[in-house]
N, C-alpha and C positions, 0 to 999 in steps of 0.2 A: 438061602443071605443068611448073612448075619442081624440079631436086635441087638442094636447098643441107645442107653442111655438121651433121654432129653437135661438135653445139657443149657436150654433156654428158658432165660432170670422167671420165677419164680413171683409170686406179691402171696408174699405169707404173711400179713402182717392178719387177716385172720385165724390163726395154729399159733399167734405170740398170742393175741386178746385171749383164747380157746387158754393158756397155757398159764395165764394169770387172772385168769378166774378160775384156774386148779389150784392152784400154789396152795389151797388156804383147809380143800376136801379131802387130796390124796395126796399119803406118806409118797414118798424118797421117792422110791424103789418105784411105787408105782406110774411116776410123772417118767422116771428113767426107760423106764418103759413101754410104756405112752408114745412118747411125743422122741424120744432125746434117739430110743432102739441098742436102750446102752443097758446093761447088765445090770445086777442087783452089786449094791454096797450092802459090803457088812456094816448092821442096825440101822439100816434104812426103815424096814418093815416096820408099819405102823406109827414109827418115827415123824409127824407134819408139824413140820416149822408153825409157825407161832403169824397173829398176822404181824406184819410193823408198822415200829416204834412212832407215834403220832409226829411229829415234824413240832417240836414242844412251841418257837418261832409261832409258830401257826395261831395255835391258844392267847400265846400273852397279849393281855389286855397290853392295847397303844396305851403309847409311852402320850396322857393324858396331865400333867400341873394343874385342875383342875380338881381332878377324880380322885387323885391321892387321900388321904388319912388324913394328911397335917396341914393339906388347902385350905383359907382361913373359907365359907363359903360365900354365895359370891352374889350374896345381896349385903352381908354386913362387909364394914371398910375396917380394911389396914386397921389391927390398935396402935397407938401413936408412943411412938416414943414419949416417955414423960420427963419435964424437964426439973430436975429435984440442984 
């Protein structure tokens, strides 16, 4: 009797989570051979990708006019215009 591949869908979320965790620890060629079963690429040995760039918009403080440096303090009224 012949042997056939199991074509039923598989839940691969655990594999993808492991790949994301190993992304900054393994070289490109280590990732390719371990998870994708692909051959090495030129320059992939030891070339570890750095961490992803931070989301600058998420790190910026919220736009609060009361917190800006040129805003008047809350306990002092704004200066009145002089009538000259």
